[in-house]
Each structure stands twice: as C-alpha cells, then as structure tokens.
C-alpha positions as CSV (number, residue, x, y, z in Angstrom):
1,X,-4.2,11.2,-11.2
2,X,-5.8,11.2,-14.4
3,X,-8.8,13.5,-15.1
4,X,-11.2,11.1,-14.6
5,X,-9.9,9.7,-11.5
6,X,-10.3,13.4,-10.0
7,X,-13.7,13.8,-11.0
8,X,-14.7,10.4,-9.8
9,X,-12.8,11.3,-6.3
10,X,-14.8,14.6,-6.4
11,X,-18.1,13.4,-7.0
12,X,-17.6,11.2,-4.2
13,X,-16.6,13.7,-1.9
14,X,-19.8,15.4,-2.3
15,X,-22.0,12.4,-2.4
16,X,-20.1,11.4,1.0
17,X,-20.7,15.1,2.4
18,X,-24.3,15.1,1.7
19,X,-24.7,11.4,3.3
20,X,-22.6,12.2,6.4
21,X,-23.6,14.8,8.9
22,X,-21.7,14.6,12.1
23,X,-18.1,15.3,11.9
24,X,-17.2,12.3,14.0
25,X,-19.2,9.9,11.6
26,X,-17.0,11.5,8.7
27,X,-14.0,10.8,10.2
28,X,-15.0,7.1,10.6
29,X,-15.8,7.0,6.8
30,X,-12.7,8.4,5.9
31,X,-10.7,6.4,8.2
32,X,-12.2,3.2,6.5
33,X,-11.5,4.3,3.3
34,X,-8.0,5.3,3.9
35,X,-7.3,1.8,5.5
36,X,-9.1,0.0,2.2
37,X,-6.9,1.9,-0.2
38,X,-3.8,1.6,1.8
39,X,-4.2,-1.9,2.2
40,X,-5.0,-2.8,-1.6
41,X,-2.1,-0.5,-2.5
42,X,0.6,-2.9,-0.1
43,X,-0.8,-6.1,-1.1
44,X,-0.2,-4.7,-4.8
45,X,3.4,-3.9,-3.7
46,X,3.6,-7.2,-2.2
47,X,2.2,-9.2,-4.8
48,X,5.0,-7.5,-7.3
49,X,8.1,-8.2,-4.8
50,X,7.1,-12.0,-4.3
51,X,6.3,-12.5,-7.9
52,X,9.4,-10.7,-9.1
53,X,7.3,-8.7,-11.9
54,X,7.5,-5.4,-12.9
55,X,6.1,-2.7,-10.4
56,X,4.8,-0.7,-13.3
57,X,3.0,-3.1,-14.9
58,X,1.3,-5.3,-12.1
59,X,0.4,-2.1,-9.8
60,X,-1.3,-0.3,-13.1
61,X,-3.0,-3.8,-13.7
62,X,-4.1,-4.5,-10.0
63,X,-5.5,-0.7,-9.7
64,X,-7.3,-1.3,-12.5
65,X,-5.4,1.1,-15.1
C-alpha cells in the first residue's frame, strides 16, 4: 500500500471510530467494508481470468491505481 492509501485508510479509521460507538456497531461496519473490498478484488480477478488479460495491468486499472 502506498503512502497516500495508508493516509486515507488512517483518516477513514479515525472517522469511523468517531462515528460508531458500540463495539457491535463497529463490527457490523467492518464486516460490510471487508465484504465490499473482497467482492471487488475477486470480481477483478475473475475479469482478468475470463478475459485472458494481464493480471497486473487489469487489477491496477480496476482498483484505480
């Protein structure tokens, strides 16, 4: 992860921690975030395999790098 992505993740974590008070609420938010990230990653991998393209260039393009 590059420096900019790390900073964005840290800012998001601070904001998230300030907006969610109960632990179970935070767990629900984190589960939803993880689900979304994993689905996007897996869909990118699936697109690469089905199209026969290069995984490095396709994955970077899909993730906005």
